[in-house]
py3Dmol code that shows the C-alpha trace and the ligand (Angstrom):
import py3Dmol

protein = """\
ATOM      1  CA  MET A   1       5.009  15.635  -6.046  1.00  0.00           C
ATOM      2  CA  ASN A   2       6.220  12.162  -5.236  1.00  0.00           C
ATOM      3  CA  VAL A   3       3.689   9.737  -3.757  1.00  0.00           C
ATOM      4  CA  LEU A   4       4.744   6.486  -2.084  1.00  0.00           C
ATOM      5  CA  ALA A   5       2.329   3.647  -1.305  1.00  0.00           C
ATOM      6  CA  ILE A   6       3.685   1.045   1.126  1.00  0.00           C
ATOM      7  CA  GLY A   7       2.037  -2.372   1.421  1.00  0.00           C
ATOM      8  CA  ALA A   8       2.744  -5.789   2.874  1.00  0.00           C
ATOM      9  CA  HIS A   9       1.895  -8.010  -0.106  1.00  0.00           C
ATOM     10  CA  PRO A  10       1.659  -7.844  -3.888  1.00  0.00           C
ATOM     11  CA  ASP A  11      -2.036  -6.905  -4.513  1.00  0.00           C
ATOM     12  CA  ASP A  12      -2.497  -4.790  -1.332  1.00  0.00           C
ATOM     13  CA  ILE A  13      -1.862  -1.529  -3.139  1.00  0.00           C
ATOM     14  CA  GLU A  14      -4.259  -2.479  -5.944  1.00  0.00           C
ATOM     15  CA  VAL A  15      -6.969  -3.551  -3.478  1.00  0.00           C
ATOM     16  CA  TYR A  16      -6.755  -0.618  -1.072  1.00  0.00           C
ATOM     17  CA  CYS A  17      -5.374   2.572  -2.612  1.00  0.00           C
ATOM     18  CA  ALA A  18      -4.677   2.233  -6.354  1.00  0.00           C
ATOM     19  CA  GLY A  19      -7.633   4.483  -7.210  1.00  0.00           C
ATOM     20  CA  THR A  20      -6.007   7.342  -5.324  1.00  0.00           C
ATOM     21  CA  LEU A  21      -2.642   6.592  -6.962  1.00  0.00           C
ATOM     22  CA  LEU A  22      -4.342   6.766 -10.368  1.00  0.00           C
ATOM     23  CA  LYS A  23      -5.850  10.150  -9.437  1.00  0.00           C
ATOM     24  CA  TYR A  24      -2.372  11.393  -8.506  1.00  0.00           C
ATOM     25  CA  LYS A  25      -0.999  10.030 -11.777  1.00  0.00           C
ATOM     26  CA  GLN A  26      -3.724  11.896 -13.714  1.00  0.00           C
ATOM     27  CA  GLN A  27      -2.490  15.082 -12.031  1.00  0.00           C
ATOM     28  CA  GLY A  28       1.064  14.429 -13.226  1.00  0.00           C
ATOM     29  CA  HIS A  29       2.629  13.239  -9.961  1.00  0.00           C
ATOM     30  CA  ASN A  30       5.260  10.486  -9.612  1.00  0.00           C
ATOM     31  CA  ILE A  31       4.073   7.212  -8.095  1.00  0.00           C
ATOM     32  CA  PHE A  32       6.224   4.777  -6.108  1.00  0.00           C
ATOM     33  CA  ILE A  33       5.289   1.451  -4.492  1.00  0.00           C
ATOM     34  CA  ALA A  34       7.242  -0.423  -1.793  1.00  0.00           C
ATOM     35  CA  LEU A  35       6.240  -3.868  -0.506  1.00  0.00           C
ATOM     36  CA  THR A  36       7.601  -5.363   2.717  1.00  0.00           C
ATOM     37  CA  THR A  37       7.026  -8.958   1.522  1.00  0.00           C
ATOM     38  CA  SER A  38       6.626 -10.538  -1.886  1.00  0.00           C
ATOM     39  CA  GLY A  39       3.770 -12.727  -0.655  1.00  0.00           C
ATOM     40  CA  ASN A  40       5.971 -15.806  -0.799  1.00  0.00           C
ATOM     41  CA  ILE A  41       3.499 -18.224   0.769  1.00  0.00           C
ATOM     42  CA  GLY A  42       0.479 -16.759  -1.009  1.00  0.00           C
ATOM     43  CA  SER A  43      -0.377 -19.783  -3.151  1.00  0.00           C
ATOM     44  CA  ASN A  44      -0.445 -23.591  -2.962  1.00  0.00           C
ATOM     45  CA  GLU A  45       0.168 -23.961  -6.681  1.00  0.00           C
ATOM     46  CA  TYR A  46       3.954 -23.500  -6.646  1.00  0.00           C
ATOM     47  CA  GLU A  47       6.789 -25.713  -5.406  1.00  0.00           C
ATOM     48  CA  ASN A  48       8.553 -23.271  -3.134  1.00  0.00           C
ATOM     49  CA  ARG A  49       8.616 -19.746  -1.732  1.00  0.00           C
ATOM     50  CA  GLU A  50      11.038 -18.486  -4.338  1.00  0.00           C
ATOM     51  CA  ALA A  51       8.752 -19.556  -7.182  1.00  0.00           C
ATOM     52  CA  ILE A  52       5.714 -17.877  -5.609  1.00  0.00           C
ATOM     53  CA  ALA A  53       7.646 -14.677  -4.912  1.00  0.00           C
ATOM     54  CA  ALA A  54       8.977 -14.564  -8.481  1.00  0.00           C
ATOM     55  CA  GLN A  55       5.468 -14.984  -9.906  1.00  0.00           C
ATOM     56  CA  ARG A  56       3.953 -12.411  -7.575  1.00  0.00           C
ATOM     57  CA  GLU A  57       6.681  -9.839  -8.163  1.00  0.00           C
ATOM     58  CA  GLN A  58       6.090 -10.217 -11.894  1.00  0.00           C
ATOM     59  CA  GLU A  59       2.351  -9.668 -11.359  1.00  0.00           C
ATOM     60  CA  GLN A  60       3.118  -6.608  -9.230  1.00  0.00           C
ATOM     61  CA  LEU A  61       5.295  -5.151 -11.980  1.00  0.00           C
ATOM     62  CA  GLU A  62       2.451  -5.715 -14.481  1.00  0.00           C
ATOM     63  CA  ALA A  63       0.004  -3.969 -12.141  1.00  0.00           C
ATOM     64  CA  ALA A  64       2.477  -1.127 -11.628  1.00  0.00           C
ATOM     65  CA  LYS A  65       2.613  -0.623 -15.392  1.00  0.00           C
ATOM     66  CA  VAL A  66      -1.142   0.034 -15.359  1.00  0.00           C
ATOM     67  CA  LEU A  67      -0.630   2.545 -12.527  1.00  0.00           C
ATOM     68  CA  GLY A  68       2.510   4.074 -14.020  1.00  0.00           C
ATOM     69  CA  ALA A  69       4.440   3.336 -10.810  1.00  0.00           C
ATOM     70  CA  GLU A  70       7.985   2.316  -9.879  1.00  0.00           C
ATOM     71  CA  VAL A  71       8.283  -0.629  -7.461  1.00  0.00           C
ATOM     72  CA  ARG A  72      10.753  -1.558  -4.727  1.00  0.00           C
ATOM     73  CA  PHE A  73      10.600  -5.050  -3.143  1.00  0.00           C
ATOM     74  CA  LEU A  74      11.902  -5.364   0.438  1.00  0.00           C
ATOM     75  CA  ARG A  75      11.547  -9.196   0.352  1.00  0.00           C
ATOM     76  CA  PHE A  76      10.880 -10.136   3.959  1.00  0.00           C
ATOM     77  CA  ASP A  77       8.946 -13.375   4.501  1.00  0.00           C
ATOM     78  CA  ASP A  78       5.179 -13.375   4.089  1.00  0.00           C
ATOM     79  CA  GLN A  79       3.012 -14.115   7.161  1.00  0.00           C
ATOM     80  CA  GLY A  80       5.410 -13.360   9.957  1.00  0.00           C
ATOM     81  CA  LEU A  81       6.631  -9.817   9.445  1.00  0.00           C
ATOM     82  CA  GLN A  82       8.067  -8.272  12.588  1.00  0.00           C
ATOM     83  CA  ASP A  83       9.141  -4.815  13.674  1.00  0.00           C
ATOM     84  CA  THR A  84      12.934  -5.263  13.924  1.00  0.00           C
ATOM     85  CA  PRO A  85      15.959  -3.007  13.298  1.00  0.00           C
ATOM     86  CA  GLU A  86      16.327  -4.796   9.930  1.00  0.00           C
ATOM     87  CA  THR A  87      12.736  -4.213   8.772  1.00  0.00           C
ATOM     88  CA  ARG A  88      12.823  -0.606   9.969  1.00  0.00           C
ATOM     89  CA  ARG A  89      16.053   0.000   8.078  1.00  0.00           C
ATOM     90  CA  ALA A  90      14.530  -1.398   4.866  1.00  0.00           C
ATOM     91  CA  VAL A  91      11.418   0.761   5.244  1.00  0.00           C
ATOM     92  CA  ILE A  92      13.512   3.885   5.922  1.00  0.00           C
ATOM     93  CA  ASN A  93      15.539   3.085   2.797  1.00  0.00           C
ATOM     94  CA  ALA A  94      12.335   2.712   0.758  1.00  0.00           C
ATOM     95  CA  ILE A  95      10.931   6.036   1.987  1.00  0.00           C
ATOM     96  CA  ARG A  96      14.187   7.850   1.271  1.00  0.00           C
ATOM     97  CA  TRP A  97      14.353   6.195  -2.173  1.00  0.00           C
ATOM     98  CA  ALA A  98      10.924   7.586  -3.087  1.00  0.00           C
ATOM     99  CA  ASN A  99      11.538  11.011  -1.504  1.00  0.00           C
ATOM    100  CA  PRO A 100       7.763  11.328  -0.982  1.00  0.00           C
ATOM    101  CA  ASP A 101       5.517  14.295  -0.252  1.00  0.00           C
ATOM    102  CA  VAL A 102       2.707  11.874   0.587  1.00  0.00           C
ATOM    103  CA  ILE A 103       2.891   8.338   1.980  1.00  0.00           C
ATOM    104  CA  LEU A 104      -0.057   5.921   1.889  1.00  0.00           C
ATOM    105  CA  ALA A 105       0.322   2.904   4.187  1.00  0.00           C
ATOM    106  CA  HIS A 106      -1.581   0.130   5.980  1.00  0.00           C
ATOM    107  CA  TYR A 107      -3.553   1.050   9.102  1.00  0.00           C
ATOM    108  CA  PRO A 108      -1.610  -0.169  12.185  1.00  0.00           C
ATOM    109  CA  GLU A 109      -4.817  -1.719  13.622  1.00  0.00           C
ATOM    110  CA  ASP A 110      -5.441  -3.831  10.500  1.00  0.00           C
ATOM    111  CA  PRO A 111      -6.471  -7.392  11.511  1.00  0.00           C
ATOM    112  CA  SER A 112      -3.747  -8.819   9.210  1.00  0.00           C
ATOM    113  CA  THR A 113      -0.497  -8.934  11.165  1.00  0.00           C
ATOM    114  CA  ASP A 114       1.692  -8.278   8.102  1.00  0.00           C
ATOM    115  CA  HIS A 115      -0.472  -5.261   7.269  1.00  0.00           C
ATOM    116  CA  ALA A 116      -0.487  -3.970  10.864  1.00  0.00           C
ATOM    117  CA  VAL A 117       3.273  -4.405  11.334  1.00  0.00           C
ATOM    118  CA  THR A 118       3.967  -2.665   8.023  1.00  0.00           C
ATOM    119  CA  GLY A 119       1.748   0.248   9.067  1.00  0.00           C
ATOM    120  CA  ARG A 120       3.342   0.377  12.499  1.00  0.00           C
ATOM    121  CA  ILE A 121       6.901   0.409  11.118  1.00  0.00           C
ATOM    122  CA  VAL A 122       6.046   3.238   8.706  1.00  0.00           C
ATOM    123  CA  SER A 123       4.548   5.262  11.571  1.00  0.00           C
ATOM    124  CA  GLU A 124       7.521   4.571  13.845  1.00  0.00           C
ATOM    125  CA  VAL A 125      10.160   5.594  11.285  1.00  0.00           C
ATOM    126  CA  MET A 126       8.514   8.865  10.241  1.00  0.00           C
ATOM    127  CA  LEU A 127      10.698  10.807  12.657  1.00  0.00           C
ATOM    128  CA  SER A 128      13.808   8.966  11.374  1.00  0.00           C
ATOM    129  CA  ILE A 129      13.483  10.034   7.735  1.00  0.00           C
ATOM    130  CA  PRO A 130      15.633  13.185   8.057  1.00  0.00           C
ATOM    131  CA  GLY A 131      18.069  11.821  10.679  1.00  0.00           C
ATOM    132  CA  LYS A 132      21.640  11.388   9.430  1.00  0.00           C
ATOM    133  CA  LEU A 133      22.597   9.154  12.381  1.00  0.00           C
ATOM    134  CA  ILE A 134      19.725   6.688  11.817  1.00  0.00           C
ATOM    135  CA  PRO A 135      20.993   3.299  10.543  1.00  0.00           C
ATOM    136  CA  ALA A 136      20.137   3.295   6.829  1.00  0.00           C
ATOM    137  CA  ASP A 137      21.726   2.971   3.390  1.00  0.00           C
ATOM    138  CA  GLU A 138      19.897   5.761   1.563  1.00  0.00           C
ATOM    139  CA  PRO A 139      20.816   9.355   2.457  1.00  0.00           C
ATOM    140  CA  PRO A 140      18.411  11.384   4.636  1.00  0.00           C
ATOM    141  CA  ILE A 141      15.717  13.454   2.911  1.00  0.00           C
ATOM    142  CA  SER A 142      14.585  16.869   4.016  1.00  0.00           C
ATOM    143  CA  LYS A 143      10.871  16.507   3.213  1.00  0.00           C
ATOM    144  CA  ASN A 144       8.222  16.174   5.878  1.00  0.00           C
ATOM    145  CA  PRO A 145       5.726  13.808   4.192  1.00  0.00           C
ATOM    146  CA  SER A 146       2.043  13.555   5.066  1.00  0.00           C
ATOM    147  CA  LEU A 147       1.116   9.990   6.029  1.00  0.00           C
ATOM    148  CA  PHE A 148      -2.381   8.668   5.371  1.00  0.00           C
ATOM    149  CA  TYR A 149      -3.520   5.156   6.259  1.00  0.00           C
ATOM    150  CA  TYR A 150      -5.656   3.340   3.726  1.00  0.00           C
ATOM    151  CA  THR A 151      -8.465   1.028   4.764  1.00  0.00           C
ATOM    152  CA  SER A 152      -7.960  -2.182   6.746  1.00  0.00           C
ATOM    153  CA  ALA A 153      -8.755  -5.552   5.175  1.00  0.00           C
ATOM    154  CA  ALA A 154     -12.521  -5.572   4.479  1.00  0.00           C
ATOM    155  CA  GLY A 155     -12.728  -2.194   6.251  1.00  0.00           C
ATOM    156  CA  VAL A 156     -12.889  -3.865   9.699  1.00  0.00           C
ATOM    157  CA  GLY A 157     -12.477  -1.337  12.532  1.00  0.00           C
ATOM    158  CA  PHE A 158     -11.648   1.474  10.101  1.00  0.00           C
ATOM    159  CA  LEU A 159     -13.583   4.730   9.974  1.00  0.00           C
ATOM    160  CA  PRO A 160     -12.058   7.132   7.416  1.00  0.00           C
ATOM    161  CA  ASP A 161     -11.276  10.781   8.214  1.00  0.00           C
ATOM    162  CA  VAL A 162     -11.342  11.674   4.539  1.00  0.00           C
ATOM    163  CA  TYR A 163     -12.373  10.169   1.187  1.00  0.00           C
ATOM    164  CA  VAL A 164     -11.071  10.320  -2.366  1.00  0.00           C
ATOM    165  CA  ASP A 165     -13.683   9.960  -5.128  1.00  0.00           C
ATOM    166  CA  THR A 166     -12.204   7.282  -7.395  1.00  0.00           C
ATOM    167  CA  THR A 167     -15.235   6.721  -9.632  1.00  0.00           C
ATOM    168  CA  ASP A 168     -13.581   7.776 -12.885  1.00  0.00           C
ATOM    169  CA  VAL A 169     -10.485   5.615 -12.381  1.00  0.00           C
ATOM    170  CA  PHE A 170     -12.282   2.567 -10.968  1.00  0.00           C
ATOM    171  CA  PRO A 171     -12.137   0.512 -14.220  1.00  0.00           C
ATOM    172  CA  LEU A 172      -8.366   1.078 -14.417  1.00  0.00           C
ATOM    173  CA  LYS A 173      -7.942   0.142 -10.751  1.00  0.00           C
ATOM    174  CA  LYS A 174      -9.787  -3.107 -11.458  1.00  0.00           C
ATOM    175  CA  GLU A 175      -7.532  -3.734 -14.464  1.00  0.00           C
ATOM    176  CA  ALA A 176      -4.452  -3.306 -12.248  1.00  0.00           C
ATOM    177  CA  LEU A 177      -5.779  -5.660  -9.571  1.00  0.00           C
ATOM    178  CA  ALA A 178      -6.634  -8.267 -12.227  1.00  0.00           C
ATOM    179  CA  LYS A 179      -2.897  -8.574 -12.966  1.00  0.00           C
ATOM    180  CA  HIS A 180      -2.506 -10.570  -9.727  1.00  0.00           C
ATOM    181  CA  THR A 181      -3.654 -13.738 -11.455  1.00  0.00           C
ATOM    182  CA  SER A 182      -1.986 -16.137  -8.969  1.00  0.00           C
ATOM    183  CA  GLN A 183      -4.386 -14.921  -6.285  1.00  0.00           C
ATOM    184  CA  PHE A 184      -7.640 -15.783  -7.998  1.00  0.00           C
ATOM    185  CA  ASN A 185      -7.778 -19.609  -7.940  1.00  0.00           C
ATOM    186  CA  TRP A 186      -6.206 -19.700  -4.510  1.00  0.00           C
ATOM    187  CA  MET A 187      -8.511 -17.177  -2.895  1.00  0.00           C
ATOM    188  CA  ASP A 188     -11.590 -18.601  -4.601  1.00  0.00           C
ATOM    189  CA  VAL A 189     -10.888 -21.903  -2.814  1.00  0.00           C
ATOM    190  CA  TYR A 190      -9.770 -20.665   0.605  1.00  0.00           C
ATOM    191  CA  GLN A 191     -11.643 -17.400   1.090  1.00  0.00           C
ATOM    192  CA  SER A 192     -15.287 -16.409   0.991  1.00  0.00           C
ATOM    193  CA  HIS A 193     -14.943 -13.661  -1.619  1.00  0.00           C
ATOM    194  CA  ASN A 194     -13.060 -13.219  -4.871  1.00  0.00           C
ATOM    195  CA  LEU A 195     -10.332 -10.565  -4.705  1.00  0.00           C
ATOM    196  CA  LEU A 196     -11.988  -8.313  -7.294  1.00  0.00           C
ATOM    197  CA  ASN A 197     -15.288  -8.510  -5.401  1.00  0.00           C
ATOM    198  CA  ILE A 198     -13.613  -7.678  -2.090  1.00  0.00           C
ATOM    199  CA  MET A 199     -12.152  -4.550  -3.641  1.00  0.00           C
ATOM    200  CA  GLU A 200     -15.351  -3.525  -5.419  1.00  0.00           C
ATOM    201  CA  ILE A 201     -17.587  -4.021  -2.349  1.00  0.00           C
ATOM    202  CA  ASN A 202     -15.226  -1.943  -0.213  1.00  0.00           C
ATOM    203  CA  ASP A 203     -14.946   0.896  -2.728  1.00  0.00           C
ATOM    204  CA  LYS A 204     -18.716   0.975  -3.282  1.00  0.00           C
ATOM    205  CA  PHE A 205     -19.286   1.068   0.475  1.00  0.00           C
ATOM    206  CA  ARG A 206     -16.847   3.983   0.843  1.00  0.00           C
ATOM    207  CA  GLY A 207     -18.542   5.631  -2.125  1.00  0.00           C
ATOM    208  CA  LEU A 208     -21.861   5.279  -0.293  1.00  0.00           C
ATOM    209  CA  GLN A 209     -20.325   7.040   2.727  1.00  0.00           C
ATOM    210  CA  ALA A 210     -18.739   9.752   0.585  1.00  0.00           C
ATOM    211  CA  GLY A 211     -21.697  10.502  -1.680  1.00  0.00           C
ATOM    212  CA  CYS A 212     -20.221   9.167  -4.915  1.00  0.00           C
ATOM    213  CA  GLU A 213     -20.155   5.839  -6.737  1.00  0.00           C
ATOM    214  CA  TYR A 214     -16.684   4.591  -5.747  1.00  0.00           C
ATOM    215  CA  ALA A 215     -14.273   5.988  -3.166  1.00  0.00           C
ATOM    216  CA  GLU A 216     -11.232   5.166  -1.063  1.00  0.00           C
ATOM    217  CA  GLY A 217     -11.123   6.263   2.584  1.00  0.00           C
ATOM    218  CA  PHE A 218      -8.086   7.355   4.588  1.00  0.00           C
ATOM    219  CA  ARG A 219      -7.140   8.131   8.179  1.00  0.00           C
ATOM    220  CA  ALA A 220      -4.407  10.633   8.959  1.00  0.00           C
ATOM    221  CA  PHE A 221      -1.257   9.981  10.983  1.00  0.00           C
ATOM    222  CA  ARG A 222      -0.731  12.848  13.388  1.00  0.00           C
ATOM    223  CA  ILE A 223       2.359  13.397  15.478  1.00  0.00           C
ATOM    224  CA  HIS A 224       4.127  16.550  16.595  1.00  0.00           C
ATOM    225  CA  GLY A 225       5.900  18.084  13.622  1.00  0.00           C
ATOM    226  CA  TYR A 226       4.239  15.738  11.126  1.00  0.00           C
ATOM    227  CA  MET A 227       0.653  16.964  10.868  1.00  0.00           C
ATOM    228  CA  PRO A 228      -0.792  15.793   7.570  1.00  0.00           C
ATOM    229  CA  ASN A 229      -1.726  18.237   4.844  1.00  0.00           C
ATOM    230  CA  PHE A 230      -5.173  17.101   3.678  1.00  0.00           C
ATOM    231  CA  LYS A 231      -4.937  19.400   0.658  1.00  0.00           C
ATOM    232  CA  LEU A 232      -2.292  17.067  -0.781  1.00  0.00           C
ATOM    233  CA  LEU A 233      -4.912  14.354  -1.373  1.00  0.00           C
ATOM    234  CA  PRO A 234      -6.202  14.283  -4.968  1.00  0.00           C
TER     235      PRO A 234
END
"""
ligand_1 = """\
1
ZN
Zn -2.129 -8.157 2.182
"""
view = py3Dmol.view(width=600, height=400)
view.addModel(protein, "pdb")
view.setStyle({"model": 0}, {"cartoon": {"style": "trace"}})
view.addModel(ligand_1, "xyz")
view.setStyle({"model": 1}, {"stick": {}})
view.zoomTo()
view.show()
């Protein structure tokens, strides 16, 4: 199978769903990551947006090596993502590029606007994936992927339908997230929790709900013709 994880920023995939990607990888599946922005305002330690984006893309590629994933950067601006014909086209291209059986994406009710808009665009374009008349650059694909939303930031307003036990891959997930070095000093100053702690608290909490040590929780996207196949989760 091909599995595509779509996020808004470098580090989102490693915070929210990399454990599940690692489980898929263990089972021999192909892993793809697409990011709508390269997090180009996500630091005060660089001179300009280009420098931040270059650093963060490099960190994402390092993290992807740990996960064994291929990465596609859509390169829209951080903190201001909108649902436009241009962003939809880029997301359709990314989905067709990965030719996925399963898509993991942000929850459209996530309190972060970039996260929510990314999740909303993915949901909106699901019916466009096979359409040959849809404006896009990649050719249509004939698969009917199952879409699962991963947890919102800090789990706010998110009650999972289903859980994946990620206990055995948790150390590797942490190793992947630790590749996002530009985010540590910055978040330690401006946010109440360190990025690694945010991830660990969330996964322990979901593990508590799921009856294991660490877990990731998902909600299913359901629309006529696109009912998710829960058996495809690892
Ligand atoms: Zn994010």
